[in-house]
N, C-alpha and C positions, 0 to 999 in steps of 0.2 A: 813350354815350362809352366806349369801350374803354381801360383803363389799360395801359401795358406794364409788365411785372414783371422787374425785375432782381434777381439773386441774388448775395449775397455770396459770394466763392469758398468758403467754409468751409461754405456750407448743404448741398453735395453729401455732404460727410462727416456732417454733422447727420442727413441723411436715412437714410444708411446705417446710423447708430448706432441709429434708431428701429425698424428692420427694414422689410421690403418691403410689408407690408400698411398700417402705419401710414404709411409715406412716401406710398403711393398715395392714401390718404385725405386726407392733408395737402396733396398737389399738387392733388387735385381742390376741395378748400376753397379754395385759393389761385385756382384757375382759375375757380370759380364765383363767389367773392365778391370778392376783392381785384381782380380785372381788370375788375369791373363797378362795385362801390361800396365802394372800401376805408374810406372814412369813416363809412359806414352801419354796417358790420359789426364792426369793432374798436373797443375801447375805448383813450382815451389813457393813457399812463402818466405818472408824477409825478417831481417831483425833476429830477435830472441827465438823465433820458432823457424830459422832457416832450415832447420833438418827435417821439417814437415812439409806435407803437400795439402792442396785443396783441390776438391773436386766439386763441380757445380752439377747439381741434379734438379732440374727445375727452378724452384724459388729455394732451394736446400742447399747447404754445404755440408760436405764430409771433410773432415780434417783427419790426415792419416801419416804415417810414417813409414817407409820402406826400409826393411831391414835386408839389405843384399846378401849379406854372408849366412843368413838363416832361411832365406827365401819367404820372408813373413810380412805382410802388411798390416800394420797396427793402427785400427780404427779406433781415434780418440775422442772424436765428438761429431755429433750430427746436429745440424739446427738451421734455423732460417737464415737465408743470405743477407738479409736486411738487417739481422742482429749481430753486430761486429762482436759483441760478448762471446761468440762461439770460439774466438782465438785465445780470449782470456782463460775460458773454461778448458780447452784443449792445453794450454800451458800449465794450468794448474794440475791436471791429471798426469802430467809427466813428473811431478814431484815424488 
């Protein structure tokens, strides 16, 4: 089964901020992992973001949500792993 990926409107800016090589690698990971088995590759978050998952791609993190009923992976944010603000950004993008 193939999952549809939907991007938050600000993810394009996130990808531009990480640079073209990293963005290409991140998009490849989304295509190869999240469109096929999003629950297998990512790890669940905790606390107020427990409905979301994270996927590590090198030094970057993808925060996403899996909507089983609609077979959709909703990518909320992409950013450096060292910057814990990625989780705050993802949380704000759900509001």
